[in-house]
PAZAPA-4460 file (N, C-alpha, C; in steps of 0.05 Angstrom, whole numbers, plus 32768, in hexadecimal, padded with zeros to 4 digits):
% residues 330
    n_x    n_y    n_z   ca_x   ca_y   ca_z    c_x    c_y    c_z   seq   type   mol
   83A8   8348   7F1F   83AA   832D   7F16   83A6   8330   7EF7     1      M     A
   83B9   8324   7EE8   83B6   8324   7ECB   83A0   8313   7EC1     2      R     A
   838F   831C   7EAE   837C   830E   7EA1   8387   82F6   7E90     3      A     A
   837A   82DF   7E93   8385   82C7   7E82   837C   82CB   7E69     4      L     A
   838B   82C7   7E54   8384   82C7   7E38   8379   82AC   7E32     5      R     A
   8361   82AD   7E28   834F   8295   7E1F   8346   8295   7E04     6      V     A
   8349   8281   7DF7   833E   827D   7DDB   8329   8269   7DDB     7      A     A
   8316   826B   7DCC   82FE   8257   7DC8   8300   824D   7DAD     8      V     A
   8301   822F   7DAB   8301   8224   7D92   82E5   8218   7D8F     9      V     A
   82D6   8222   7D7C   82BB   8219   7D7B   82A8   8232   7D78    10      G     A
   829B   8235   7D61   8287   824C   7D60   826C   8246   7D5D    11      A     A
   8264   822E   7D68   8249   8225   7D66   8238   822E   7D7F    12      G     A
   8223   821D   7D83   820F   8228   7D97   821B   8226   7DB2    13      V     A
   8225   8211   7DBB   8231   820F   7DD7   824B   821E   7DD7    14      W     A
   825A   8221   7DC2   8271   8232   7DC0   826C   8250   7DC8    15      G     A
   8251   8257   7DC3   8247   8272   7DCB   8249   8275   7DE9    16      A     A
   8245   825F   7DFA   8246   8260   7E16   8264   8263   7E1C    17      E     A
   8277   8256   7E10   8293   8258   7E15   829C   8274   7E11    18      H     A
   8294   827F   7DF9   829B   829B   7DF5   828F   82AF   7E0A    19      A     A
   8275   82AB   7E10   826A   82BB   7E22   8279   82BE   7E3E    20      R     A
   827E   82A6   7E47   828B   82A6   7E64   82A7   82B4   7E5F    21      I     A
   82B8   82AC   7E4E   82D3   82B8   7E4F   82D5   82D5   7E46    22      F     A
   82C1   82DE   7E35   82C1   82F9   7E2E   82B6   830B   7E46    23      A     A
   82A7   82FF   7E56   8296   830F   7E6A   82A6   8311   7E86    24      G     A
   82BB   8300   7E88   82C6   8300   7EA3   82DC   8315   7EA5    25      R     A
   82E1   8320   7EBD   82F5   8335   7EC1   8311   8328   7EC2    26      A     A
   8315   830F   7EC8   832E   8300   7EC9   8337   82F2   7EB2    27      D     A
   8327   82F5   7E9C   8330   82E7   7E83   832C   82FB   7E6C    28      T     A
   833B   82F6   7E58   8339   8305   7E3F   8334   82F2   7E27    29      E     A
   831D   82F5   7E1A   831A   82E2   7E02   8329   82EC   7DEB    30      L     A
   833F   82E1   7DE4   8352   82E9   7DCF   834B   82DD   7DB3    31      V     A
   833A   82CA   7DB1   8335   82BD   7D98   831D   82AB   7D99    32      A     A
   8310   82AB   7D82   82FD   8297   7D7D   8305   8288   7D65    33      V     A
   8309   826E   7D64   8311   825D   7D4D   82F9   824C   7D45    34      V     A
   82F2   824D   7D2C   82DC   823D   7D1F   82E2   8231   7D04    35      G     A
   82D1   8222   7CFA   82D3   8215   7CE1   82C9   8227   7CCB    36      R     A
   82B3   8234   7CD1   82A4   8245   7CBE   82AD   8262   7CC1    37      T     A
   82B9   826D   7CAC   82C4   8289   7CB0   82AD   829E   7CBA    38      P     A
   8297   829D   7CAA   8282   82B0   7CB3   8276   82AF   7CCF    39      E     A
   8270   8296   7CD4   8266   8291   7CF4   827C   829C   7D04    40      R     A
   8293   8293   7D00   82AC   8299   7D12   82AE   82B9   7D15    41      T     A
   82AC   82C3   7D00   82B2   82E2   7D01   8299   82EE   7D10    42      E     A
   8283   82E5   7D0B   826C   82F1   7D1A   826E   82ED   7D39    43      R     A
   8277   82D3   7D41   827B   82CE   7D5D   8291   82DE   7D6B    44      R     A
   82A7   82E2   7D5B   82BE   82F3   7D65   82B5   830F   7D68    45      A     A
   82A5   8319   7D54   829D   8334   7D53   828A   833A   7D6A    46      A     A
   8278   8327   7D73   8267   832A   7D8D   8279   8331   7DA2    47      E     A
   8290   8327   7DA3   829E   832A   7DBD   82B9   833D   7DBA    48      H     A
   82BB   8346   7DA2   82D2   835A   7D9E   82ED   834C   7D9D    49      G     A
   82ED   8334   7D91   8307   8324   7D91   830E   831D   7D75    50      T     A
   8321   830C   7D71   832D   8304   7D56   8320   82EB   7D51    51      R     A
   831A   82E6   7D36   8312   82CC   7D29   8325   82BD   7D1C    52      A     A
   8326   82A5   7D1F   8339   8293   7D11   832C   827C   7D06    53      Y     A
   8336   8272   7CF1   832F   8257   7CE7   8345   8242   7CE7    54      T     A
   835C   8249   7CF3   8374   8239   7CF5   837D   8239   7D11    55      D     A
   837F   8222   7D1E   8385   8220   7D3B   83A2   8228   7D3E    56      V     A
   83B2   821E   7D2C   83D0   8224   7D2F   83D7   8241   7D2C    57      A     A
   83CA   8250   7D19   83CF   826C   7D19   83C5   827B   7D31    58      A     A
   83AE   8273   7D3B   83A4   827E   7D55   83B8   827A   7D6B    59      M     A
   83C3   8261   7D6F   83D3   825F   7D86   83EE   8270   7D81    60      L     A
   83F6   8271   7D68   8412   8280   7D65   840D   829F   7D69    61      A     A
   83F5   82A8   7D62   83F3   82C5   7D63   83E9   82CE   7D7F    62      E     A
   83D7   82BD   7D8D   83CA   82C5   7DA5   83D7   82B9   7DBD    63      Q     A
   83E5   82A1   7DBD   83F1   8293   7DD4   83DF   8294   7DEC    64      Q     A
   83C8   8286   7DEB   83B3   8288   7DFF   83BD   8279   7E17    65      P     A
   83B7   8281   7E2F   83B9   826F   7E47   83A9   8258   7E4A    66      D     A
   8392   825A   7E3D   837E   8244   7E3E   836E   8245   7E24    67      L     A
   8369   822E   7E1A   8357   822A   7E01   833F   8218   7E0C    68      V     A
   8328   8222   7E06   830F   8216   7E0B   8303   820B   7DF1    69      S     A
   8301   81F0   7DF2   82F8   81E2   7DD7   82DC   81D9   7DD7    70      V     A
   82CD   81E3   7DC6   82AF   81DC   7DC3   82A8   81D7   7DA5    71      C     A
   82AD   81BC   7D9E   82A7   81B6   7D80   8292   81A4   7D7F    72      L     A
   8287   819B   7D67   8274   8186   7D65   827B   816D   7D72    73      P     A
   8268   815F   7D80   8270   8149   7D92   8283   8133   7D88    74      N     A
   827E   812D   7D6E   828F   8119   7D62   82A8   8126   7D51    75      E     A
   82AC   813D   7D56   82C4   814B   7D49   82D9   8157   7D5B    76      G     A
   82DC   814A   7D75   82EE   8152   7D89   830C   814D   7D83    77      H     A
   8312   8138   7D78   832A   812B   7D7B   8342   813B   7D6D    78      F     A
   833F   8142   7D55   8353   814F   7D44   835C   8167   7D51    79      D     A
   834B   817A   7D56   8351   8194   7D61   835E   8190   7D7D    80      A     A
   8354   8180   7D8E   835C   817D   7DA9   8379   8171   7DA8    81      T     A
   837E   815D   7D97   8399   8152   7D92   83AC   8167   7D8A    82      S     A
   83A5   8179   7D76   83B6   818E   7D6C   83BD   81A2   7D84    83      Q     A
   83A9   81A9   7D92   83AF   81BC   7DAA   83BE   81B0   7DC0    84      L     A
   83BA   8196   7DC5   83CC   8189   7DD9   83E9   8186   7DD1    85      L     A
   83EC   817D   7DB8   8406   817C   7DAD   8415   8196   7DAD    86      E     A
   8408   81AB   7DAB   8413   81C6   7DAB   8418   81D0   7DC9    87      A     A
   840F   81C1   7DDE   8413   81C7   7DF8   8401   81DB   7E05    88      G     A
   83E8   81DE   7DF7   83D4   81F0   7E00   83C7   81E5   7E19    89      A     A
   83BD   81F5   7E2C   83AC   81EC   7E42   8391   81EE   7E38    90      N     A
   8381   81D9   7E3F   8367   81D5   7E34   8351   81D1   7E46    91      L     A
   8338   81DB   7E40   831F   81D2   7E4A   8310   81C9   7E34    92      L     A
   8307   81B1   7E34   82F7   81A5   7E1D   82DB   819C   7E25    93      V     A
   82CC   819E   7E12   82AF   8195   7E15   82AE   8177   7E16    94      E     A
   829A   816D   7E25   8294   8150   7E23   8283   814C   7E09    95      K     A
   8284   8134   7DFD   8295   811F   7E06   82B0   8122   7DFF    96      P     A
   82C3   8113   7E0D   82E0   8118   7E06   82E3   8110   7DE6    97      L     A
   82DD   80F6   7DE1   82DC   80EC   7DC6   82CA   80D4   7DC6    98      V     A
   82C6   80C8   7DAD   82B6   80AE   7DAC   82C6   8096   7DAB    99      F     A
   82E0   8098   7DA9   82F2   8081   7DA5   8304   8081   7DBD   100      D     A
   8308   8068   7DCA   831A   8068   7DE0   8335   8068   7DD7   101      I     A
   833E   805E   7DC1   835B   8065   7DB9   8361   8082   7DB5   102      D     A
   834D   8093   7DAB   834F   80AE   7DA8   8354   80BD   7DC4   103      E     A
   8342   80B3   7DD7   8343   80BC   7DF1   835E   80BA   7DFE   104      A     A
   8369   80A0   7DFB   8384   809A   7E06   839A   80AB   7DF8   105      D     A
   8396   80AF   7DDF   83AA   80BF   7DCF   83A9   80DC   7DD6   106      A     A
   8391   80E7   7DDE   8392   8102   7DE9   839C   8107   7E04   107      L     A
   8398   80F3   7E17   83A3   80F4   7E30   83C0   80F0   7E32   108      L     A
   83CA   80DE   7E1D   83E7   80DD   7E1B   83F3   80F5   7E10   109      A     A
   83E7   8103   7DFF   83F0   811B   7DF5   83F2   8131   7E09   110      A     A
   83DE   8133   7E19   83DE   8145   7E32   83F6   813E   7E45   111      A     A
   83FA   8126   7E49   8410   811F   7E5E   842A   8125   7E50   112      E     A
   842E   8122   7E35   8448   812B   7E27   844D   8149   7E2A   113      R     A
   8437   8158   7E24   843C   8173   7E22   8438   8182   7E3D   114      S     A
   842C   8172   7E51   8429   8182   7E6B   8412   8193   7E6B   115      G     A
   8400   8190   7E57   83E8   81A1   7E55   83D4   819E   7E6C   116      S     A
   83C9   81B3   7E75   83B1   81B1   7E85   839A   81A7   7E75   117      F     A
   838B   8194   7E7F   8377   8186   7E6B   835F   817F   7E7B   118      F     A
   8349   8192   7E7C   8333   818E   7E89   831A   818C   7E79   119      A     A
   8307   8180   7E83   82EC   8178   7E72   82D5   8185   7E82   120      I     A
   82C1   818D   7E71   82AC   819D   7E7E   8295   818A   7E85   121      N     A
   8299   817B   7E9D   8283   816E   7EA7   8273   8180   7EBD   122      F     A
   8269   8195   7EB1   825D   81AA   7EC2   8247   81A3   7ED3   123      N     A
   8238   818D   7ED0   8224   8185   7EE1   822E   8184   7EFF   124      H     A
   8249   817D   7F03   8252   817A   7F1D   8251   8195   7F2C   125      R     A
   824D   81AC   7F1D   824E   81C5   7F2B   8233   81D1   7F30   126      Y     A
   821E   81C2   7F29   8203   81CC   7F30   81FF   81CE   7F4E   127      A     A
   81F1   81E0   7F58   81EE   81E4   7F75   81E3   81CD   7F82   128      E     A
   81CD   81BE   7F76   81C3   81A6   7F84   81D7   8190   7F86   129      P     A
   81E8   818F   7F71   81FD   8178   7F6E   8213   817F   7F84   130      V     A
   821C   8197   7F87   822E   819F   7F9A   8225   8199   7FB5   131      L     A
   820D   81A0   7FBD   8200   8199   7FD6   81FB   817C   7FDB   132      R     A
   81F3   816D   7FC5   81F1   8150   7FC8   820A   8142   7FD0   133      A     A
   8220   814E   7FC2   823C   8142   7FC6   8244   8147   7FE4   134      K     A
   823D   815D   7FEE   8243   8162   8009   8235   8150   801E   135      T     A
   821B   814D   8019   8209   813D   8028   8213   811F   8029   136      A     A
   821A   8116   8011   8223   80FB   800F   823E   80F6   801E   137      I     A
   824F   810A   8016   826B   8105   8026   8267   8108   8043   138      D     A
   8255   8117   804C   8250   811B   806A   8242   8102   8077   139      A     A
   823A   80F0   8067   822D   80D7   8071   820D   80DA   8075   140      G     A
   8201   80EF   806B   81E6   80F2   8073   81D3   80DD   8068   141      E     A
   81DC   80D2   8053   81CD   80BC   8048   81D2   80A0   8054   142      L     A
   81E7   809E   8065   81EE   8084   806F   81FF   8075   805B   143      G     A
   81FC   805B   805C   820B   804B   8047   81FB   804B   802D   144      R     A
   8206   8054   8017   81FB   8054   7FFD   81F2   8038   7FF4   145      L     A
   81DD   8038   7FE7   81CF   801D   7FE0   81CA   801F   7FC1   146      V     A
   81BC   8034   7FB7   81B7   8034   7F9A   81B5   8051   7F92   147      F     A
   81B8   8054   7F76   81B6   806E   7F6A   81A9   806B   7F4F   148      A     A
   8199   8083   7F47   818E   8082   7F2D   8193   809C   7F20   149      T     A
   8198   8099   7F05   819C   80AF   7EF2   8188   80B0   7EDD   150      W     A
   817A   80C2   7ED6   8168   80C4   7EBF   816B   80DF   7EB2   151      R     A
   8170   80DF   7E97   8174   80F5   7E87   816B   80F2   7E6B   152      F     A
   8157   8104   7E64   814E   80FF   7E49   8143   811B   7E3E   153      G     A
   8147   811B   7E22   813E   8132   7E15   813D   812D   7DF7   154      G     A
   813B   8143   7DE9   8138   8140   7DCB   8155   8138   7DC1   155      E     A
   8154   812C   7DA9   816C   811F   7D9C   817F   8134   7D92   156      A     A
   8197   812C   7D95   81AF   813E   7D8A   81BB   812A   7D77   157      N     A
   81B3   812A   7D5E   81BB   8114   7D4A   81DA   8119   7D41   158      H     A
   81E4   8102   7D40   8202   8103   7D36   8206   80EA   7D24   159      G     A
   821E   80E4   7D1F   8225   80CE   7D0D   8228   80B4   7D1D   160      T     A
   822D   80B6   7D38   822D   809D   7D48   8212   8095   7D51   161      S     A
   820D   8079   7D4E   81F4   806E   7D58   81F1   806F   7D76   162      R     A
   8207   8074   7D82   8206   8077   7DA0   820A   8093   7DAC   163      H     A
   8203   80A8   7D9D   8207   80C2   7DA5   81FB   80CA   7DBE   164      A     A
   81E1   80BF   7DC5   81D6   80C5   7DDD   81E6   80B9   7DF4   165      N     A
   81EF   80A3   7DF1   8200   8096   7E06   8219   80A5   7E0D   166      L     A
   8229   80A9   7DF6   8244   80B3   7DFA   8245   80D1   7E01   167      I     A
   8235   80E1   7DF2   8237   80FE   7DF3   8225   810B   7E0A   168      E     A
   820F   80FD   7E11   81FD   8108   7E25   81FD   80F9   7E3F   169      T     A
   81FC   80DD   7E3D   81F9   80D0   7E55   8217   80CC   7E64   170      Q     A
   822B   80D8   7E56   8244   80D9   7E64   8244   80E7   7E7E   171      C     A
   822E   80FD   7E7F   822B   810C   7E98   8222   80F8   7EB0   172      H     A
   8212   80E4   7EA4   8206   80D2   7EBA   821C   80BF   7EC5   173      G     A
   822F   80B3   7EB4   8243   80A5   7EBE   8254   80B4   7ED1   174      F     A
   8259   80CF   7EC8   826D   80DF   7EDA   825E   80E6   7EF5   175      D     A
   8244   80E9   7EF2   8237   80F3   7F0B   8235   80DB   7F1E   176      M     A
   822F   80C3   7F14   822E   80AC   7F26   8247   80A6   7F34   177      I     A
   825E   80A7   7F26   8275   80A2   7F33   827F   80BA   7F44   178      E     A
   8277   80D1   7F3D   827F   80E9   7F4D   8273   80E9   7F68   179      H     A
   8257   80E3   7F69   8249   80E1   7F80   8247   80C7   7F90   180      L     A
   824A   80B1   7F82   8244   8096   7F90   825E   8086   7F90   181      V     A
   826C   8083   7F7A   8282   8073   7F7C   8288   8065   7F5E   182      G     A
   829E   8057   7F5D   82A4   804B   7F43   8296   8033   7F3C   183      P     A
   828F   8033   7F21   8281   801E   7F15   8294   8007   7F0F   184      V     A
   8287   7FEE   7F16   8296   7FD7   7F14   828D   7FC5   7EFB   185      V     A
   8276   7FC6   7EF3   8269   7FB6   7EDC   8250   7FC5   7ED4   186      S     A
   824A   7FBF   7EB9   822F   7FCA   7EAF   8222   7FB3   7E9F   187      V     A
   8207   7FB7   7E9D   81F5   7FA8   7E8C   81E5   7FB9   7E7E   188      V     A
   81E0   7FB7   7E63   81D2   7FCD   7E55   81BC   7FC4   7E40   189      A     A
   81A6   7FD2   7E3F   8194   7FCD   7E2B   818E   7FE9   7E1A   190      Q     A
   818D   7FE6   7E00   8186   7FFE   7DF0   8173   7FFA   7DDC   191      M     A
   8165   8010   7DD3   8153   800D   7DBC   8158   8023   7DA5   192      T     A
   8157   8018   7D8D   8158   802A   7D76   813E   802E   7D67   193      D     A
   8127   8028   7D77   810D   8027   7D68   8102   8040   7D5D   194      A     A
   810C   8058   7D68   8100   8072   7D5A   810C   807D   7D40   195      T     A
   8125   807E   7D41   8132   8088   7D27   814B   807A   7D20   196      Y     A
   8153   8062   7D2B   8166   8053   7D21   8182   8053   7D31   197      G     A
   8184   8067   7D42   819D   8069   7D54   8193   805F   7D6E   198      D     A
   81A4   8058   7D80   819F   804E   7D9A   8199   8068   7DAB   199      Y     A
   8180   8070   7DAA   8176   808A   7DB4   816E   8087   7DD3   200      S     A
   8166   806F   7DDC   8162   806C   7DF6   8171   8054   7E03   201      T     A
   817D   8058   7E1A   818F   8044   7E28   8187   803F   7E44   202      V     A
   8184   8026   7E4D   8183   801F   7E69   819B   800F   7E72   203      A     A
   81A6   8015   7E89   81BE   800B   7E91   81BB   8004   7EAF   204      I     A
   81C4   7FEA   7EB7   81C7   7FE4   7ED1   81E4   7FE4   7ED9   205      A     A
   81EB   7FF4   7EEF   8208   7FF4   7EF5   820D   7FE8   7F11   206      L     A
   8222   7FD5   7F13   822E   7FCE   7F2C   8243   7FE3   7F34   207      E     A
   8242   7FEB   7F4B   8255   8000   7F58   8266   7FF1   7F6C   208      L     A
   827B   7FFD   7F75   828C   7FF3   7F8B   827C   7FF2   7FA4   209      A     A
   8283   7FE2   7FB7   8278   7FE2   7FD3   825B   7FD6   7FD2   210      D     A
   8250   7FC7   7FBE   8237   7FBE   7FBC   8222   7FCF   7FB4   211      G     A
   8228   7FE9   7FAE   8215   7FFB   7FA2   820C   7FF5   7F87   212      V     A
   81F2   7FFA   7F7F   81E8   7FF4   7F65   81DB   800C   7F5B   213      V     A
   81DB   8010   7F42   81CF   8027   7F33   81C2   8023   7F19   214      A     A
   81B1   8035   7F11   81A3   8033   7EF7   81A9   804F   7EE8   215      T     A
   81AB   804A   7ECF   81A8   8063   7EBC   8194   805D   7EA8   216      M     A
   8184   8073   7EA1   8173   8073   7E8A   8177   808E   7E7B   217      L     A
   817F   808C   7E64   8188   80A4   7E55   817A   809E   7E3B   218      G     A
   816D   80B8   7E32   815E   80B8   7E19   815F   80D0   7E08   219      S     A
   815F   80CB   7DEE   815B   80E0   7DD9   813C   80DF   7DCE   220      Y     A
   812C   80D2   7DDA   8110   80CE   7DD3   80FD   80DC   7DE7   221      D     A
   8108   80EF   7DF5   80F8   80FD   7E08   80F9   811B   7E06   222      S     A
   80F4   812C   7E19   80F3   8149   7E13   80FF   8157   7E2B   223      S     A
   8112   816B   7E26   811A   817B   7E3E   8104   818F   7E49   224      Y     A
   80ED   818E   7E3B   80D9   819E   7E47   80CA   8191   7E5D   225      A     A
   80CC   8176   7E60   80BF   816A   7E75   80CD   816E   7E90   226      Y     A
   80BD   8171   7EA4   80C9   8174   7EC0   80DA   815B   7EC7   227      P     A
   80EC   815C   7ED7   80FF   8148   7EDC   810B   813A   7EC5   228      D     A
   810F   8149   7EAE   811E   813C   7E99   8139   8130   7EA0   229      S     A
   8144   813D   7EB5   815D   8131   7EC3   8158   812C   7EE1   230      Q     A
   815B   8115   7EE8   8157   810D   7F04   816A   80FA   7F0F   231      L     A
   8176   8101   7F26   8189   80F2   7F34   817D   80EA   7F4F   232      V     A
   817F   80D1   7F57   8176   80C6   7F6F   818C   80B6   7F7D   233      E     A
   8191   80BB   7F94   81A7   80AC   7FA3   8199   80A3   7FC0   234      I     A
   819D   8089   7FC6   818E   807D   7FDD   81A2   8071   7FEE   235      N     A
   81A2   8077   8006   81B3   8069   801B   81A2   8060   8033   236      G     A
   81B0   8052   8046   81A2   8047   805A   8195   8059   806E   237      T     A
   81A0   8070   806C   8192   8086   8080   8181   809D   8072   238      D     A
   8184   809C   8055   8175   80B2   8048   8177   80B2   802C   239      G     A
   816B   80C4   801F   816A   80C6   8000   816D   80E0   7FF8   240      R     A
   817B   80E6   7FE1   8177   8101   7FD4   816F   80FD   7FB8   241      L     A
   8164   8115   7FAC   815E   8115   7F92   8165   8131   7F85   242      T     A
   816F   8130   7F6E   8178   8148   7F61   8166   814A   7F49   243      I     A
   8157   8161   7F46   8146   8163   7F32   8151   8179   7F1C   244      H     A
   814E   8172   7F04   8156   8183   7EEB   8171   8190   7EF1   245      D     A
   8183   8185   7EFC   819F   818B   7F00   81A2   81A3   7F13   246      T     A
   8196   81B9   7F0C   8197   81D2   7F1C   817C   81D9   7F2B   247      V     A
   8167   81CC   7F26   814E   81D6   7F30   8149   81D1   7F4D   248      R     A
   8150   81B9   7F5A   8147   81B3   7F74   8157   819A   7F7D   249      R     A
   815C   819C   7F98   8168   8185   7FA9   8156   8181   7FBD   250      L     A
   814F   8167   7FC3   8140   815F   7FD6   814F   8148   7FE6   251      E     A
   8151   814B   8002   815E   8138   8012   814B   812D   8028   252      I     A
   8145   8113   8028   8132   8107   803D   8140   80F4   804F   253      S     A
   8136   80F1   8066   8142   80DF   807C   812E   80C8   807A   254      R     A
   813B   80B0   807E   8128   8098   807E   8116   809A   8097   255      A     A
   80FD   8093   8090   80E7   8093   80A5   80DB   80B0   80AD   256      G     A
   80E6   80C3   809F   80DC   80DF   80A2   80CC   80EA   808B   257      D     A
   80B4   80F2   808F   80A4   80FA   8075   80AD   8118   806D   258      A     A
   80BC   8126   8080   80C3   813E   8077   80DE   813E   8067   259      E     A
   80E5   814F   8057   80FE   8150   8048   8109   816C   8045   260      R     A
   8124   816E   8043   8133   8186   8040   8135   818D   8023   261      R     A
   812E   81A6   8019   812E   81AC   7FFF   813F   81C6   7FFA   262      V     A
   814F   81C6   7FE4   815E   81DD   7FDC   8150   81E2   7FBE   263      W     A
   814A   81FE   7FBC   8145   8208   7FA3   8150   8226   7FA2   264      E     A
   8156   822D   7F88   8162   8248   7F87   814C   825D   7F91   265      A     A
   8156   8270   7FA0   8146   8285   7FAA   813C   829B   7F94   266      G     A
   812F   82AC   7F9C   8124   82BE   7F8B   8139   82CF   7F7C   267      Y     A
   814E   82D8   7F86   8161   82E9   7F7A   817C   82D7   7F71   268      F     A
   8178   82BC   7F75   818F   82A9   7F6E   818F   829E   7F53   269      D     A
   8190   82B3   7F41   8190   82AB   7F24   81A7   829B   7F1C   270      D     A
   81BD   829E   7F27   81D8   828F   7F1F   81D3   8273   7F24   271      E     A
   81C9   826C   7F3D   81C6   824E   7F43   81B0   8241   7F33   272      A     A
   819C   8251   7F29   8185   8246   7F1C   818B   8241   7F00   273      R     A
   81A0   824D   7EF3   81A5   8249   7ED5   81B7   8230   7ECF   274      R     A
   81AF   8220   7EBE   81C1   820A   7EB7   81DC   8214   7EAD   275      F     A
   81DD   8229   7E9D   81F7   8232   7E91   8208   823A   7EA7   276      H     A
   81FF   8244   7EBE   820D   824C   7ED2   821F   8236   7EDE   277      G     A
   8219   821C   7ED8   822A   8207   7EE1   8245   8208   7ED4   278      T     A
   8244   8211   7EBB   825E   8214   7EAD   826D   822A   7EB7   279      F     A
   8261   8240   7EBC   826D   8257   7ECA   827D   824D   7EE3   280      D     A
   8270   823F   7EF4   827B   8235   7F0B   8292   8223   7F07   281      R     A
   8292   8213   7EF4   82A7   8202   7EED   82C0   8211   7EE4   282      H     A
   82BA   8225   7ED4   82D1   8236   7ECB   82DD   8243   7EDF   283      V     A
   82D1   824C   7EF4   82DB   8258   7F0C   82F1   8243   7F16   284      D     A
   82EB   822C   7F19   82FC   8217   7F23   8314   8212   7F10   285      A     A
   830E   8211   7EF8   8322   820A   7EE1   8336   8224   7EE0   286      V     A
   832D   823C   7EE2   8340   8252   7EE0   8352   8254   7EF9   287      L     A
   8347   824D   7F10   8353   824C   7F29   836C   8237   7F26   288      S     A
   8366   821F   7F1B   837B   820B   7F19   838F   8213   7F05   289      A     A
   8387   821D   7EEE   839B   8226   7EDC   83AE   823C   7EEA   290      V     A
   83A3   8250   7EF7   83B4   8265   7F02   83CA   8258   7F1A   291      R     A
   83BF   8244   7F25   83CD   8237   7F3B   83E1   8222   7F30   292      A     A
   83DF   821C   7F17   83F0   8204   7F0D   83E6   81EA   7F18   293      G     A
   83CE   81E8   7F1F   83C2   81CD   7F29   83B5   81BD   7F16   294      E     A
   83AF   81A6   7F1D   83A0   8192   7F0A   8383   819F   7F06   295      Q     A
   8376   8196   7EF0   835B   81A1   7EEB   8347   8196   7F01   296      P     A
   8332   81A5   7F07   831D   819E   7F1A   830F   8183   7F0E   297      P     A
   830D   8180   7EF6   8302   816A   7EE8   8315   8164   7ED1   298      V     A
   8328   814F   7ED5   833D   8148   7EC0   832D   813B   7EAA   299      H     A
   8338   813E   7E90   832E   8130   7E7A   832E   8111   7E7B   300      A     A
   833D   8109   7E91   833B   80ED   7E95   831D   80E4   7E9D   301      R     A
   830F   80F5   7EA6   82F3   80EE   7EAE   82E3   80EC   7E93   302      A     A
   82EA   80F8   7E80   82DC   80F5   7E64   82E5   80DA   7E5A   303      G     A
   82FD   80D0   7E5E   8305   80B6   7E54   82F8   80A1   7E65   304      R     A
   82F2   80A5   7E7E   82E4   8093   7E8E   82C6   808F   7E86   305      R     A
   82BA   80A7   7E82   829C   80A5   7E7B   829C   8095   7E5F   306      A     A
   82AE   809A   7E4B   82AF   808B   7E34   82B3   806D   7E37   307      L     A
   82C5   8068   7E4A   82CA   8049   7E52   82B0   803A   7E5B   308      Q     A
   82A2   8049   7E6A   8289   8041   7E74   8272   803B   7E5F   309      L     A
   8273   8052   7E4C   825F   804E   7E37   8265   8038   7E26   310      A     A
   827F   8033   7E1F   8287   801E   7E0D   8281   8003   7E1A   311      L     A
   8282   8003   7E35   827D   7FE7   7E43   825E   7FE3   7E40   312      A     A
   824F   7FF8   7E42   8234   7FF5   7E40   822B   7FEC   7E24   313      A     A
   8238   7FF5   7E0E   8234   7FEE   7DF4   823A   7FD1   7DEF   314      I     A
   8253   7FC8   7DFA   825B   7FAE   7DF8   8248   7F9B   7E08   315      S     A
   823C   7FA6   7E1E   8228   7F94   7E2D   8210   7F8E   7E1B   316      S     A
   8204   7FA5   7E12   81EF   7FA4   7DFE   81F3   7F91   7DE5   317      F     A
   820B   7F94   7DDB   8210   7F83   7DC3   8214   7F64   7DCA   318      E     A
   821D   7F60   7DE1   8224   7F41   7DE8   820E   7F37   7DF9   319      T     A
   81FE   7F47   7E04   81E8   7F3B   7E17   81F5   7F32   7E30   320      G     A
   820B   7F3F   7E39   8219   7F36   7E52   8220   7F4D   7E64   321      R     A
   8225   7F47   7E7C   8230   7F5B   7E8E   824D   7F62   7E87   322      R     A
   8254   7F7B   7E88   8272   7F82   7E7F   827F   7F8C   7E97   323      V     A
   8295   7F82   7EA0   82A7   7F8E   7EB6   82B4   7FA6   7EAD   324      A     A
   82B9   7FB9   7EBE   82C7   7FD2   7EB8   82E0   7FD3   7EC8   325      V     A
   82F7   7FDB   7EBF   830B   7FDF   7ECE   830C   7FF7   7EDE   326      G     A
   8320   7FF9   7EF1   831E   800F   7F04   8325   802B   7EF7   327      P     A
   831C   803F   7F06   8322   805C   7EFD   8340   8060   7EFE   328      I     A
   834B   806A   7EEA   8368   806E   7EE9   836D   808B   7EF0   329      T     A
   8384   808F   7F01   838B   80A8   7F0A   8396   80BC   7EF8   330      A     A
***
């Protein structure tokens, strides 16, 4: 089997994870690292014995990669992604897709025109507790779903948008709730900018289809050092499950039964224990889809949907009203 040629656009901190994965796999060859800063890009490329570029077009012309993995600063995704899609490149992009809905639509339209594979890295879906939770829910173990809760908080990642927390981090929450529970119908939101001037903590009530309700609490005024800095709870008529810190633990309880079933990574199960391993797992699915000529396991449309829900929450906060949300588009 021929190794897929992969280029990474982005030489920053999380870009190092992209480079690590594609340089370390037997079924991929990291053919290029593209960055804005020549010195940093040269260092990253040298770490993996590959070519450094500061020009996307030059990289595409010379390397002709099978897949380009894009990991740029959160608010700087549009231009490079647009250029790559217009060139017909197959892409795996980091979340958030973009911060502007018109830009999101422009990117999806460009992918449609070029026929590009267009995936987004909602890697939380590939955590072992989430995979097992999805199986339990689909098997009906919780009965009729009634309510869900998402809580995720840590140190601030400052940007130029006052809604950075909501759009770039809590996008995982919007995606997870719809992935596990169902489509959002409307939102009501409250936010605070009391600590440093941006809307660093948000509380959202969500109406879902089939009478399910959910809440989201997302904060840049907390710490990832705290236990359960990320917590998902899903309740049904027959049971409840909780996901702790994405990869750490899954608990499933039956109504009326004080005992509960628990999954935690075993002594030698380092792969399932590592948060970064969720990205490796997603890449497994992405590469399989690229080779088979199939649709992405998580299409970039999911990034557009998370942005749509975030913008609805912003509108709710600004108007003081419940905001209805349109259906998920195919």
